[in-house]
C-alpha positions in Angstrom: -37.5 26.8 17.0 -35.4 28.9 14.9 -32.3 26.9 13.6 -29.0 28.6 14.3 -26.5 26.9 12.0 -23.5 28.7 13.6 -23.9 26.4 16.9 -22.8 23.4 14.5 -19.1 24.7 14.3 -17.0 22.3 15.8 -19.8 20.4 17.2 -18.2 16.8 16.7 -14.9 17.6 18.6 -17.2 19.3 21.3 -19.2 16.0 21.6 -15.9 14.3 22.1 -14.8 16.8 24.9 -18.2 16.2 26.7 -17.8 12.5 26.3 -14.3 12.6 27.6 -15.3 14.5 30.3 -18.0 11.9 31.4 -15.6 9.0 31.0 -12.9 10.8 33.2 -15.5 11.3 35.8 -16.5 7.6 35.8 -12.7 6.7 36.3 -12.4 9.4 39.1 -10.1 11.5 37.4 -10.3 15.3 38.2 -7.5 17.0 35.8 -8.0 15.8 32.5 -6.7 16.9 28.8 -8.5 15.7 25.8 -6.4 14.8 22.8 -8.5 14.3 19.5 -6.2 13.5 16.6 -7.8 12.8 13.2 -6.7 13.3 9.6 -5.9 17.0 9.5 -6.0 18.4 13.1 -5.3 18.0 16.7 -8.3 19.2 19.1 -7.4 19.7 22.7 -9.3 20.9 25.9 -8.3 21.0 29.5 -10.8 20.4 32.1 -11.2 19.8 35.8 -14.0 18.2 38.0 -15.9 16.9 34.9 -16.8 20.6 33.9 -16.5 21.3 30.2 -14.9 24.5 29.6 -16.6 27.0 27.4 -15.6 30.3 25.8 -17.9 33.1 24.8 -16.1 33.9 21.6 -13.7 32.4 19.2 -12.4 32.6 15.7 -13.1 30.1 12.8 -10.8 30.4 9.6 -10.1 33.9 10.8 -13.9 35.0 11.3 -14.8 36.1 14.8 -17.9 34.2 16.2 -19.7 35.5 19.3 -21.3 32.3 20.4 -20.7 30.1 23.2 -18.5 27.0 22.4 -16.3 24.6 24.1 -13.2 26.1 25.0 -10.8 24.0 23.0 -7.5 24.7 20.6 -7.1 23.2 17.3 -3.8 23.0 15.4 -3.1 21.8 12.0 -1.2 18.4 13.0 -3.0 15.0 12.0 -2.6 12.0 10.1 -2.5 13.6 6.9 -0.3 16.6 8.0 2.5 17.1 5.2 6.2 16.7 6.2 8.7 18.7 4.5 12.0 20.6 4.8 11.7 24.4 5.1 13.7 27.1 3.6 15.7 27.5 6.7 16.5 23.8 6.6 14.2 22.9 9.6 11.8 20.0 9.7 8.1 21.0 9.7 5.0 18.9 10.0 1.6 20.5 8.9 -0.5 22.9 8.9 -0.9 21.8 5.3 -2.7 18.5 4.7 -3.1 16.1 2.0 -6.6 15.6 3.1 -8.6 12.6 2.0 -7.8 13.0 -1.6 -5.0 12.3 -2.5 -4.3 11.4 1.2 -0.8 9.9 2.3 1.6 8.6 0.0 1.1 5.0 1.3 -2.8 5.0 0.2 -1.8 5.2 -3.4 -4.1 7.8 -4.5 -1.6 10.3 -6.2 -0.1 11.7 -3.0 3.6 12.6 -3.5 4.5 14.4 -0.2 5.0 12.4 2.9 2.8 12.6 5.8 2.6 11.7 9.7 0.6 8.6 8.7 3.4 7.7 6.2 5.9 8.1 9.0 4.1 5.9 11.4 3.8 3.3 8.7 7.4 3.3 7.9 8.2 2.9 11.7 5.7 0.1 11.9 3.5 1.8 14.6 0.7 1.4 12.2 -0.2 -2.1 10.6 1.8 -2.5 7.4 -0.8 -5.2 6.2 -3.5 -2.3 6.0 -5.6 -0.2 8.1 -9.2 -0.7 9.1 -8.5 -4.5 9.5 -6.7 -4.7 6.4 -9.7 -3.1 4.4 -7.4 -0.2 3.5 -4.0 -1.3 1.8 -1.0 0.6 2.3 2.2 0.7 0.5 5.0 1.2 3.1 7.8 1.1 0.2 6.3 4.2 -1.5 5.9 6.0 2.1 9.6 5.3 2.6 10.6 6.6 -0.8 8.7 9.7 -0.2 10.4 10.2 3.1 13.8 9.7 1.5 13.3 12.3 -1.1 11.7 14.9 1.0 13.2 14.5 4.4 16.0 11.9 4.7 18.2 13.0 1.9 18.0 17.0 2.5 18.7 16.2 6.3 21.5 13.6 5.9 19.4 11.0 7.7 18.3 7.4 7.1 14.6 6.9 6.5 13.9 5.5 10.0 15.5 8.6 11.6 13.6 10.8 9.2 10.4 9.1 10.2 11.1 9.4 13.9 11.8 13.0 13.4 8.4 13.8 11.7 6.9 12.1 14.6 8.8 14.0 17.2 8.1 17.3 15.6 4.2 16.6 15.4 4.3 15.5 19.2 6.2 18.8 20.0 3.4 20.7 18.5 0.7 18.9 20.1 2.5 19.3 23.7 2.8 23.1 23.1 -0.8 23.3 22.3 -1.7 21.3 25.3 0.6 23.5 27.6 -1.1 26.7 26.1 -4.6 25.7 26.9 -3.5 24.4 30.4 -1.6 27.8 31.1 -4.5 30.0 29.8 -6.9 28.3 32.2 -4.3 28.3 35.2 -3.9 24.6 35.4 -0.8 22.4 35.3 -0.6 19.5 33.2 1.6 17.6 35.5 -0.8 15.2 37.3 -3.4 15.5 34.5 -4.6 12.3 32.6 -4.8 12.5 28.8 -7.8 11.2 27.2 -6.8 9.9 23.8 -9.2 9.3 20.7 -9.4 9.9 17.2 -7.8 7.6 14.6 -4.2 8.7 15.5 -4.5 10.0 19.1 -4.0 6.7 20.8 -0.9 6.1 18.6 0.8 9.4 19.8 -0.5 9.6 23.4 2.5 7.6 24.9 5.0 10.1 23.6 2.7 13.2 24.4 2.5 11.7 28.1 6.3 11.4 28.4 7.0 14.7 26.8 4.3 16.6 29.0 5.0 14.8 32.1 1.6 13.7 32.6 0.1 11.2 35.1 -1.2 8.7 32.3 -3.4 8.5 29.3 -6.7 6.6 28.9 -8.1 5.2 25.5 -11.9 4.6 25.3 -13.1 1.6 23.2 -13.3 2.3 19.4 -11.4 5.7 19.9 -11.6 6.5 16.0 -15.3 6.8 16.2 -15.6 8.3 19.8 -16.8 11.6 18.8 -19.6 10.3 16.4 -20.7 7.9 19.2 -20.9 10.8 21.5 -23.1 12.5 19.3 -25.8 10.0 19.5 -26.4 9.9 23.3 -25.5 12.0 26.5 -27.4 15.3 26.2 -28.9 18.2 24.1 -28.2 21.7 24.8 -28.5 25.4 23.9 -27.6 28.4 25.3 -29.9 31.3 26.2 -28.0 34.7 26.9 -28.6 38.3 27.4 -26.2 41.4 27.3 -26.9 43.1 30.9 -24.5 45.6 32.0 -25.1 45.8 35.8 -23.1 46.5 38.9 -22.8 43.6 41.2 -24.4 45.0 44.1 -27.7 44.8 46.0 -29.2 47.8 44.1 -28.9 46.4 40.7 -29.5 42.8 41.6 -33.4 42.6 41.4 -32.9 43.6 37.5 -30.6 40.8 37.1 -32.7 38.4 39.0 -35.5 39.3 36.5 -33.5 38.8 33.5 -32.3 35.4 34.8 -35.9 34.3 35.2 -36.7 35.3 31.6 -33.8 33.5 30.4 -34.7 30.3 32.4 -38.2 30.4 31.1 -36.9 30.5 27.5 -34.7 27.7 28.3 -37.3 25.5 29.9 -39.5 26.2 26.8 -36.8 25.0 24.5 -36.3 21.8 26.2 -40.2 21.3 26.5 -40.1 21.8 22.5 -37.3 19.2 22.2 -39.5 16.6 24.1 -37.1 16.4 27.2 -39.1 15.6 30.4 -39.0 18.2 33.2 -37.0 15.7 35.5 -34.1 15.4 32.9 -33.8 19.3 32.5 -30.9 21.4 34.2 -30.0 25.0 33.6 -26.3 25.7 34.4 -25.8 29.3 34.8 -22.8 31.2 33.7 -22.1 34.9 34.3 -19.6 37.2 32.4 -17.9 39.5 35.0 -15.2 41.9 35.3 -13.7 44.2 38.1 -14.4 47.7 37.3 -11.8 49.2 35.1 -10.8 45.9 33.5 -10.8 45.5 29.8 -11.7 41.7 29.6 -14.3 39.5 31.1 -14.1 36.2 33.3 -16.8 33.5 33.1 -18.0 32.3 36.3 -20.3 29.2 36.4 -22.8 27.9 38.6 -23.5 24.4 37.7 -26.8 24.1 39.9 -28.3 27.0 37.9 -29.0 29.2 40.9 -28.2 32.8 40.8 -26.4 33.7 43.9 -26.6 36.9 45.8 -24.0 39.7 44.9 -21.5 38.9 47.7 -21.3 35.3 46.7 -20.9 36.3 43.0 -17.9 38.7 44.0 -16.3 35.7 45.8 -16.6 33.5 43.0 -15.1 36.3 40.6 -12.2 36.8 42.9 -11.4 33.0 43.0 -11.8 32.8 39.2 -9.4 35.8 38.8 -6.8 34.2 41.0 -6.8 31.0 39.2 -6.8 32.5 35.7 -4.2 35.2 36.3 -2.5 34.3 39.7 -3.4 37.5 41.6 -5.9 38.2 44.4 -8.2 41.0 44.1 -10.4 42.0 47.1 -12.8 44.7 47.9 -13.0 45.9 44.5 -16.6 46.7 42.7 -17.5 44.4 39.9 -20.1 44.6 37.1 -21.9 42.0 34.9 -21.8 42.0 31.2 -23.5 38.8 30.1 -26.0 36.6 31.7 -26.2 33.0 30.1 -28.4 30.1 30.9 -27.6 26.8 29.4 -30.5 24.5 28.7 -29.4 20.9 29.3 -31.6 17.9 28.5 -30.4 14.5 29.4 -31.2 11.8 26.6 -33.1 8.8 27.8 -31.1 6.6 25.5 -27.3 6.6 26.1 -25.1 6.2 23.2 -24.4 2.6 22.3 -21.1 1.2 23.6 -19.0 -0.1 20.5 -18.0 -3.6 20.8 -14.4 -4.2 19.7 -14.1 -6.2 16.3 -11.8 -9.2 16.5 -8.9 -8.8 13.9 -6.4 -11.3 12.4 -3.0 -9.9 13.5 0.6 -11.0 13.4 1.6 -11.4 17.1 4.8 -9.4 16.9 6.2 -6.6 14.7 9.5 -4.5 14.1 8.7 -0.9 15.3 10.7 2.1 15.3 10.8 3.7 18.9 12.9 6.4 20.4 15.6 4.0 21.5 15.8 2.2 18.1 14.0 -0.8 16.4 12.5 -3.4 18.6 10.3 -6.4 18.0 7.0 -5.9 20.2 3.9 -7.7 20.9 0.9 -6.7 18.9 -2.3 -7.2 21.0 -6.0 -7.4 19.7 -8.0 -5.3 21.9 -11.1 -7.5 21.4 -9.0 -10.3 23.2 -8.1 -8.0 26.3 -10.1 -8.6 29.2 -10.5 -6.1 32.2 -7.7 -6.4 34.6 -5.0 -7.4 32.1 -1.6 -5.8 32.6 1.3 -5.6 30.5 4.6 -3.5 30.5 5.6 -1.8 27.2 6.7 -1.9 24.6 3.5 -3.2 23.1 0.8 -2.3 20.5 -2.8 -2.8 21.0 -4.6 -2.8 17.8 -8.3 -2.3 16.9 -10.6 -1.4 13.9 -10.4 2.3 14.2 -7.1 2.9 15.9 -4.1 1.7 17.2 -2.5 2.2 20.7 1.3 2.2 21.3 2.7 1.8 24.8 6.3 2.7 25.0 9.1 0.9 27.0 9.0 1.9 30.7 5.2 2.2 30.5 2.5 -0.1 31.6 -0.8 -1.0 30.3 -3.8 -1.8 32.3 -7.3 -2.7 31.2 -10.0 -1.1 33.4 -13.4 -2.6 34.2 -15.1 -0.8 31.3 -12.6 -1.9 28.9 -10.7 1.3 28.7 -7.1 1.2 28.1 -4.9 3.1 30.9 -1.4 3.5 30.4 1.2 5.1 32.9 5.1 5.3 33.4 6.4 2.6 35.5 7.9 4.0 38.6 10.9 2.5 40.6 9.8 0.4 43.6 
């Protein structure tokens, strides 16, 4: 099989979205937004019914790529994003990043500009004794001094309020990104669950949940390596597509049926070459369609891999048009532009389930919260058993991430060890 390196673009975040979809289905969650916050970026996707959304094209660093990818949005807001006061006197966070080298000021590797991580450390939301179970020492005083010079003094704030401002600006950008993704796909975030992972996702999810008025957020075990673990299991997949301009009617359909069979045969041969047993293969179908006279296509998927007759395709296109654009189209001719068969092979061995690593933690910590500094309980995730419930504010710490639960929210540990957080309701 000829290698196609472009298919590796965003493959790590894409694996996380697929794993989050499986996790959401296992919890019976229908409408879900994925929230992957790492060192330089936040990656989000919104999906329904466990179906991973795909887009036929996107841009990477300004370059257009006409290859199917998971439909996710990426913004420059992560733990290493630089905070500054801009020329207009406004506080900004990102898109520039300190990167791994020199990294946040608190890491002591030469960084001089404060980052989101520095703000979280000054607020006590991250362990001042060090990250990765204390293996990465941090200098909170240096982080506070950088915030004082770059943010607090120019804005006339104390350091704590400056740090809270950095977090609020970052969260606002993340919520805007989530809402834009949802609106583009005709979905409403209210009632959706957030699946939070990456090193910083669980730390910021509580404020995103509250700002976006979502139903709750869920944190898988070892969220900092969630995408990496997802790459080790789940499935292998590759797209096989053909450009085929054809009317969606009975006269043109035999040509479409023949093209579909050719792609299906090629997809089946690819999976055979990957060593996937026949019983573990599936071939979801996507048709890119448009009503005659439209200048853009809509992707309509058929998860069972069956190519429906024209009347059923037209009905599916009308439903997709109504969901995406809010208008109903009836009795209008349509045409097919691209036919895509996705070869999917389920792997025999699932990704290993990470076991939480016990940590040596101080049981309480002073933490900067939206309502002021409070002393909150610090919990070791490795010690939490399924069924545990606890009101916020509290912090759940583990090796690869930290989960913050705000006052007015409640933490529950699910049967599979996932952390589930929701707003507490009166009564």
